[in-house]
C-alpha positions in Angstrom: 14.4 40.4 -29.6 10.7 40.2 -30.4 11.3 36.9 -32.2 13.1 35.6 -29.1 10.3 36.7 -26.9 7.8 35.2 -29.2 9.7 31.9 -29.1 9.8 31.9 -25.3 6.1 32.7 -25.2 5.3 29.9 -27.6 7.4 27.4 -25.6 5.7 28.5 -22.3 2.3 28.2 -23.9 3.1 24.8 -25.2 4.4 23.6 -21.9 1.4 25.0 -20.1 -1.0 23.3 -22.6 0.8 20.0 -22.2 0.8 20.2 -18.4 -2.8 21.1 -18.4 -3.7 18.2 -20.6 -1.7 15.8 -18.4 -3.4 17.2 -15.2 -6.8 16.9 -16.8 -6.2 13.4 -18.0 -4.9 12.4 -14.5 -8.0 14.0 -12.9 -10.3 12.1 -15.3 -8.6 8.8 -14.6 -8.8 9.4 -10.9 -12.5 10.2 -11.2 -13.2 7.0 -13.0 -11.3 5.0 -10.5 -13.2 6.6 -7.5 -16.5 6.0 -9.2 -15.8 2.3 -9.3 -13.9 2.0 -5.9 -16.0 4.2 -3.5 -19.1 2.0 -3.6 -17.0 -0.9 -2.5 -15.2 0.8 0.4 -17.6 -0.1 3.2 -17.7 -3.8 2.3 -13.9 -4.1 1.7 -13.0 -2.2 4.9 -15.3 -4.3 7.1 -14.1 -7.6 5.6 -10.4 -7.1 5.5 -10.0 -5.3 8.9 -9.9 -6.6 12.4 -8.1 -9.9 11.5 -6.2 -12.3 13.6 -3.6 -13.9 11.3 -1.1 -16.7 11.4 1.4 -17.2 8.5 4.7 -18.5 7.2 7.0 -16.5 5.0 10.0 -17.5 2.9 12.4 -15.0 1.5 14.6 -16.6 -1.1 18.2 -15.2 -1.3 20.9 -15.4 -4.0 23.0 -18.1 -2.4 20.5 -20.9 -2.3 19.3 -20.1 1.2 16.1 -18.6 2.4 14.9 -16.8 5.5 11.9 -18.8 6.9 9.6 -17.0 9.3 6.6 -17.9 11.3 4.3 -15.1 12.4 1.1 -14.4 14.2 -0.8 -11.3 15.3 -3.7 -8.9 14.9 -4.4 -5.9 12.7 -6.9 -3.5 11.4 -6.5 -0.5 9.1 -4.7 1.7 11.6 -3.0 -0.6 14.1 -1.1 -3.9 14.1 1.1 -6.2 16.1 3.0 -9.1 14.7 5.3 -11.5 16.5 7.7 -13.6 14.4 10.5 -16.1 14.8 12.8 -16.8 11.9 15.7 -19.0 10.8 17.7 -19.6 7.6 17.2 -22.8 5.6 18.8 -24.5 2.7 16.3 -24.2 -0.2 17.2 -27.5 -1.7 17.2 -29.7 1.4 14.8 -27.5 3.5 17.1 -28.1 6.5 17.9 -25.2 8.9 21.3 -23.7 8.5 21.0 -21.5 11.6 19.2 -21.9 15.0 15.8 -20.2 15.4 16.3 -16.5 16.3 14.6 -15.0 19.3 11.0 -14.0 18.5 10.6 -10.3 17.6 7.5 -8.2 18.0 6.7 -5.2 15.8 3.6 -3.1 16.6 2.0 0.2 15.6 -0.5 1.7 18.0 -2.5 4.9 18.1 0.2 6.9 19.8 3.5 5.1 19.1 5.2 2.3 17.4 7.6 -0.2 19.1 9.7 -3.3 18.7 10.2 -6.0 21.3 12.4 -9.1 21.7 12.4 -11.9 24.3 15.2 -12.4 26.8 16.4 -15.9 28.0 13.7 -15.8 30.7 11.1 -15.4 28.0 10.3 -11.9 29.0 9.6 -9.0 26.6 12.3 -6.4 26.3 11.8 -3.0 24.6 14.2 -2.6 21.7 12.7 0.5 19.9 10.1 3.1 20.6 8.9 6.0 18.3 6.0 8.5 18.6 3.6 8.2 15.7 3.9 12.0 15.2 7.6 11.6 14.3 6.7 9.5 11.2 5.9 11.1 7.9 3.9 8.0 6.8 2.0 5.7 9.2 3.1 2.1 8.5 0.3 -0.4 7.6 0.3 -4.1 8.2 1.5 -5.8 5.0 -1.5 -8.2 5.2 -3.7 -5.3 4.1 -2.8 -5.9 0.5 -6.5 -6.4 -0.6 -7.1 -2.7 0.1 -3.7 -1.1 0.2 -0.2 -0.7 -1.3 2.0 -2.2 1.4 5.1 -0.8 -0.2 3.8 2.8 0.0 1.9 2.1 3.3 -1.3 3.7 1.9 -4.7 2.5 1.2 -5.9 2.9 -2.4 -8.3 5.6 -1.3 -5.4 7.5 0.4 -3.5 7.1 -2.9 -6.4 8.6 -4.7 -6.4 11.6 -2.3 -2.6 12.1 -2.7 -1.9 15.0 -5.1 1.7 13.6 -5.6 0.4 10.5 -7.3 -0.4 10.8 -11.0 -3.2 8.6 -12.4 -2.1 7.5 -15.9 -4.7 4.9 -17.1 -7.6 2.7 -16.0 -8.4 -0.1 -18.4 -9.6 -3.7 -18.6 -6.8 -6.3 -18.4 -5.9 -9.8 -17.3 -4.0 -10.8 -14.2 -3.2 -14.4 -13.1 -5.5 -15.6 -15.9 -8.4 -13.6 -14.5 -10.2 -10.5 -15.9 -9.1 -7.4 -14.0 -9.2 -3.6 -13.9 -5.6 -2.2 -14.3 -4.9 1.1 -12.6 -1.5 2.7 -13.8 0.0 5.3 -11.6 3.2 7.3 -11.2 4.8 8.8 -8.1 8.1 9.9 -6.6 9.7 8.3 -3.6 12.8 9.1 -1.6 15.5 6.4 -1.4 17.4 6.3 1.9 20.1 4.2 0.3 21.0 6.7 -2.4 19.7 9.9 -0.7 17.8 10.7 -3.9 14.3 10.9 -5.3 13.2 8.3 -7.9 10.1 8.1 -10.0 8.2 4.9 -9.9 5.4 3.5 -12.1 3.0 1.1 -10.4 0.1 -0.7 -12.0 -2.5 -2.3 -9.6 -4.8 -5.1 -10.7 -8.3 -5.3 -9.2 -11.2 -7.7 -9.5 -13.8 -6.1 -11.7 -16.7 -7.1 -9.4 -15.6 -5.7 -6.0 -12.2 -4.0 -6.6 -10.2 -6.4 -4.4 -6.5 -6.0 -5.3 -5.0 -9.1 -7.1 -1.4 -7.8 -7.3 0.8 -5.2 -8.9 3.8 -4.5 -11.1 6.3 -1.8 -10.1 9.4 -0.3 -11.8 11.7 2.5 -10.8 12.8 5.0 -13.5 16.3 4.2 -14.9 16.2 0.6 -13.6 16.0 -2.6 -15.6 14.5 -4.5 -12.7 10.9 -4.5 -11.7 8.8 -6.3 -9.1 5.6 -8.2 -9.4 3.1 -9.3 -6.7 0.4 -11.9 -6.9 -2.4 -12.3 -4.2 -4.5 -15.4 -3.9 -7.9 -15.6 -2.2 -10.1 -18.4 -0.9 -13.6 -19.2 -2.0 -16.0 -16.3 -2.0 -18.5 -16.1 0.8 -22.0 -14.7 1.0 -20.8 -11.1 0.6 -18.7 -12.1 -2.5 -15.3 -11.7 -0.8 -12.7 -14.3 0.0 -10.0 -14.7 2.7 -6.4 -13.8 1.8 -4.5 -17.1 1.4 -1.2 -16.3 -0.3 1.1 -13.4 -1.0 3.8 -13.9 -3.7 6.4 -11.3 -4.8 9.1 -11.6 -7.5 12.0 -9.6 -8.9 11.9 -9.4 -12.7 15.1 -8.7 -14.7 14.6 -6.5 -17.8 12.4 -7.7 -20.7 13.4 -11.4 -20.2 10.5 -11.9 -17.8 12.8 -14.1 -15.8 11.5 -14.0 -12.2 13.9 -14.4 -9.3 14.2 -14.4 -5.6 10.5 -15.1 -4.7 9.0 -14.0 -1.4 6.1 -16.4 -0.6 3.8 -15.9 2.4 1.2 -18.6 3.1 -1.7 -17.5 5.4 -2.5 -20.4 7.6 -5.3 -18.7 9.7 -7.4 -15.7 8.7 -9.9 -15.1 11.5 -12.4 -12.3 11.4 -12.8 -10.7 14.8 -14.9 -8.0 16.5 -13.2 -4.5 16.4 -9.9 -4.5 18.3 -9.5 -2.0 21.1 -6.5 0.4 20.9 -5.2 -1.0 24.1 -4.2 -4.3 22.4 -1.5 -2.4 20.4 0.3 -0.9 23.4 3.2 -1.8 25.6 0.9 -2.6 28.5 -0.6 -5.4 26.4 2.8 -7.1 26.7 3.2 -6.4 30.5 5.4 -3.3 30.0 4.9 0.2 31.4 3.5 2.9 29.1 6.1 5.5 28.0 5.9 8.8 29.8 4.1 11.5 27.8 2.7 8.9 25.4 0.0 7.3 27.6 -3.0 6.2 25.7 -6.2 8.1 25.9 -9.7 6.8 25.0 -10.2 6.7 21.2 -13.3 6.9 19.2 -15.0 3.6 18.5 -13.6 2.3 15.2 -16.6 0.4 14.0 -17.7 3.1 11.6 -14.3 4.5 10.6 -14.9 3.6 6.9 -17.6 6.4 6.8 -14.8 9.0 7.3 -12.7 7.4 4.5 -15.7 7.4 2.2 -16.4 11.0 3.1 -12.7 11.9 2.4 -12.9 10.0 -0.9 -16.0 12.0 -1.8 -14.2 15.2 -1.0 -11.3 14.1 -3.2 -13.7 13.2 -6.0 -15.4 16.6 -5.8 -12.0 18.3 -5.8 -10.9 16.4 -8.8 -14.1 17.2 -10.7 -13.8 20.9 -9.9 -10.2 20.9 -11.0 -11.2 19.1 -14.3 -14.0 21.7 -14.8 -11.5 24.6 -14.3 -9.2 23.1 -16.9 -12.0 22.6 -19.4 -13.3 26.2 -18.7 -9.8 27.6 -19.3 -9.5 25.8 -22.6 -12.9 27.0 -23.7 -12.0 30.6 -22.8 -8.7 30.3 -24.6 -10.4 28.9 -27.7 -12.9 31.6 -27.7 -10.4 34.4 -27.5 -7.8 33.0 -29.9 -7.2 34.8 -33.1 -6.3 33.3 -36.5 
């Protein structure tokens, strides 16, 4: 019995030691990322927020057709509204195979999200309305890819603050033929299709100078398929940053590196604007009444919101440093009390 107890104790000690090592390594990787990323937060957030955008998007399907979409709208780091009209086209001939569908509007405001369509009289009609409080994750505009993971709907600072995300590695790499910083992470995500949790590994690629995201690779555990994204930017301006010009996503099958079914979004206009008022992302902005109980209230001015994110990132960094210190202290104590 003593031998059995000793075996259990050894197994538990080994498990705890390995878990502690992994936690310490993740905390160290997170610290190194934050040390690089936090000094860039103010510049990145000011440049890639409060944008008026116009774009075309083409989603290629398996049967030689693609969904072609034209969109325009406004967004910042918390709110967005995009209006889009789409049709299906033959990829080879580029001719339309369906009429243009009625334009649809998707928007997220401070208090609620909503979807609109247009009726034959060209009037907006409410199709869907949800209070923001009913959502576990606030949806971000997918044009925020320079500073956010649009799949997870989180900025990279929010990811760094998320205890559910494990930071695996931060290293020099190459992406799209350019030098990059590669951040490898692992997280779990719930699938509505299978009603199960799956583990995902995502590697983000950042420019070494200013930590703008160039793209990512992502794969789900147990799957032979992965996805890749490539982001293209225009010439760098005085502040060293360039406008987002193109978003390209591919599905990759196994180790063959054969890329299929591209999604290509061309940004035709990328206009920097003064900070948007919350009222622009409400139903009343489209001539519709505000929903009872969800009327908007005056919001704090958003011009210095990045200071709150920087502060939160600093708290996260201090927490990670403290956790790493506790791990090292525990190891030192264990080493000092261990007997040969």
